[in-house]
C-alpha positions as a printed NumPy array, in Angstrom:
array([[-18.174, -26.324, -13.883],
       [-17.68 , -28.391, -16.311],
       [-18.272, -25.564, -19.109],
       [-16.055, -23.702, -17.24 ],
       [-13.307, -26.025, -17.386],
       [-13.973, -26.717, -21.535],
       [-14.026, -22.51 , -22.089],
       [-10.659, -22.846, -20.05 ],
       [ -9.168, -25.509, -21.999],
       [-10.38 , -24.086, -25.617],
       [ -9.374, -20.88 , -24.527],
       [ -5.819, -22.337, -23.906],
       [ -5.471, -23.995, -26.858],
       [ -6.16 , -20.847, -29.146],
       [ -3.673, -18.587, -27.062],
       [ -1.003, -21.501, -28.147],
       [ -2.195, -21.638, -31.651],
       [ -2.039, -17.839, -31.804],
       [  1.388, -17.771, -30.206],
       [  2.926, -20.931, -32.237],
       [  1.614, -18.88 , -35.416],
       [  2.853, -15.671, -34.967],
       [  5.817, -16.434, -32.91 ],
       [  4.593, -13.942, -30.195],
       [  5.335, -13.8  , -26.531],
       [  2.319, -11.325, -25.956],
       [ -0.986, -12.969, -24.985],
       [ -3.576, -13.485, -27.404],
       [ -6.92 , -11.872, -27.787],
       [ -9.875, -14.09 , -27.648],
       [-13.284, -13.793, -28.23 ],
       [-14.351, -14.393, -24.909],
       [-15.813, -11.864, -22.753],
       [-15.566, -13.301, -19.305],
       [-12.406, -11.245, -17.403],
       [-12.432, -14.282, -15.101],
       [-11.632, -16.785, -18.137],
       [ -9.253, -14.44 , -20.115],
       [ -7.134, -13.926, -17.014],
       [ -7.404, -17.612, -16.582],
       [ -6.142, -18.867, -20.173],
       [ -3.717, -16.122, -20.441],
       [ -2.096, -17.788, -17.18 ],
       [ -2.429, -20.879, -18.076],
       [ -0.696, -20.367, -21.686],
       [  2.47 , -18.085, -19.231],
       [  2.175, -21.418, -17.237],
       [  2.604, -23.976, -19.835],
       [  5.731, -23.639, -21.649],
       [  5.848, -24.945, -25.248],
       [  7.322, -28.595, -25.233],
       [ 10.564, -28.37 , -26.878],
       [ 10.821, -29.877, -30.251],
       [ 12.76 , -33.178, -30.095],
       [ 15.989, -33.064, -30.613],
       [ 17.   , -35.147, -33.625],
       [ 20.665, -36.918, -32.962],
       [ 23.246, -35.478, -35.603],
       [ 23.761, -38.278, -38.351],
       [ 27.577, -39.353, -38.151],
       [ 29.071, -37.07 , -40.818],
       [ 31.529, -39.603, -41.201],
       [ 29.612, -42.44 , -41.937],
       [ 29.697, -42.934, -45.705],
       [ 33.84 , -41.93 , -45.469],
       [ 34.155, -45.211, -43.054],
       [ 32.044, -47.327, -45.144],
       [ 34.602, -46.199, -48.267],
       [ 37.484, -46.783, -45.717],
       [ 36.586, -50.241, -44.927],
       [ 35.966, -51.047, -48.762],
       [ 38.901, -49.843, -50.052],
       [ 41.571, -48.523, -47.335],
       [ 41.404, -51.059, -44.369],
       [ 43.348, -53.918, -46.346],
       [ 46.769, -51.584, -46.259],
       [ 46.121, -49.202, -43.356],
       [ 44.458, -51.556, -41.073],
       [ 41.252, -50.607, -39.106],
       [ 43.065, -48.467, -36.331],
       [ 45.289, -46.706, -39.293],
       [ 48.317, -48.335, -37.956],
       [ 49.29 , -49.679, -41.438],
       [ 52.752, -51.152, -41.302],
       [ 54.113, -53.938, -43.233],
       [ 51.486, -55.317, -45.857],
       [ 51.631, -58.022, -48.517],
       [ 49.622, -57.314, -51.5  ],
       [ 47.801, -59.919, -53.665],
       [ 50.165, -59.885, -55.919],
       [ 52.934, -60.895, -53.254],
       [ 54.622, -57.831, -53.151],
       [ 55.168, -56.502, -49.619],
       [ 54.583, -52.594, -49.274],
       [ 55.216, -50.627, -45.783],
       [ 52.014, -48.654, -45.642],
       [ 52.66 , -45.235, -43.227],
       [ 50.557, -45.144, -39.949],
       [ 48.5  , -42.426, -39.986],
       [ 49.247, -41.004, -36.878],
       [ 52.51 , -39.858, -37.827],
       [ 51.536, -39.111, -41.493],
       [ 51.549, -34.979, -40.86 ],
       [ 49.448, -34.389, -44.423],
       [ 47.073, -31.41 , -44.952],
       [ 43.603, -32.418, -46.416],
       [ 44.617, -31.134, -49.299],
       [ 47.909, -33.607, -49.577],
       [ 45.571, -36.843, -48.563],
       [ 43.185, -35.938, -51.049],
       [ 46.092, -35.204, -53.713],
       [ 47.609, -38.823, -52.586],
       [ 44.281, -40.352, -52.485],
       [ 42.755, -38.888, -55.803],
       [ 46.501, -39.77 , -57.677],
       [ 48.269, -42.554, -55.643],
       [ 51.836, -42.427, -54.468],
       [ 54.114, -44.948, -56.836],
       [ 56.895, -44.586, -53.958],
       [ 54.644, -46.344, -51.116],
       [ 52.748, -48.744, -53.707],
       [ 49.434, -46.18 , -53.249],
       [ 46.869, -46.914, -56.078],
       [ 45.023, -43.797, -57.387],
       [ 41.249, -44.077, -56.484],
       [ 40.252, -40.988, -59.088],
       [ 38.657, -43.59 , -61.478],
       [ 36.618, -45.503, -58.4  ],
       [ 35.754, -42.722, -56.267],
       [ 34.095, -39.121, -57.14 ],
       [ 35.87 , -36.203, -55.351],
       [ 33.585, -35.361, -52.751],
       [ 33.785, -39.271, -51.054],
       [ 37.968, -38.425, -51.416],
       [ 37.81 , -35.478, -49.891],
       [ 35.09 , -37.16 , -46.952],
       [ 38.023, -39.96 , -46.611],
       [ 40.992, -37.199, -46.177],
       [ 39.032, -35.43 , -43.631],
       [ 37.81 , -38.78 , -42.002],
       [ 41.305, -39.544, -41.53 ],
       [ 42.203, -36.409, -40.378],
       [ 39.44 , -36.979, -37.807],
       [ 40.13 , -40.26 , -36.597],
       [ 44.091, -39.927, -36.46 ],
       [ 45.285, -36.467, -35.914],
       [ 48.797, -36.454, -36.797],
       [ 49.641, -32.385, -36.418],
       [ 49.581, -30.119, -39.464],
       [ 52.287, -30.911, -42.08 ],
       [ 55.264, -28.604, -42.047],
       [ 57.733, -27.319, -44.568],
       [ 57.883, -25.646, -46.964],
       [ 55.586, -27.782, -49.172],
       [ 52.687, -28.192, -46.946],
       [ 49.765, -26.532, -47.925],
       [ 47.656, -24.637, -44.987],
       [ 45.26 , -26.532, -43.021],
       [ 41.672, -25.757, -43.799],
       [ 39.632, -23.429, -41.574],
       [ 36.954, -25.398, -39.393]])
């Protein structure tokens, strides 16, 4: 009886390995000539579904952009993106826009972050952040504080997602 159980386990393992190797749902042939063992091993292979691969949690696609936001933007735009009246280190006060009411496309935010905006006192970040990080910041802003698409003759089309 012990030999039968061992051969059954061995046949089931061989069938599982064969199925995993070729990706086929068809039962595999084993070298065991016993009809009972074959029937039992095939039934065991069908009855024991392959364990699903452990789902890996998706990395936060905005983690790096959040770190940049906390380093470069939070002082003026605040953690909640509300902006408002901000006093700069030099004592100058600037009115920082609220991201919830800023209706810009990704391209417009990228341009503003890259080149700054002297009318709003926004510094340029093209010498501090590479284009990929600037684009990630623009996407973070649009994701966290959606204000709707920009409109008007100068509005660029929003990117397709």
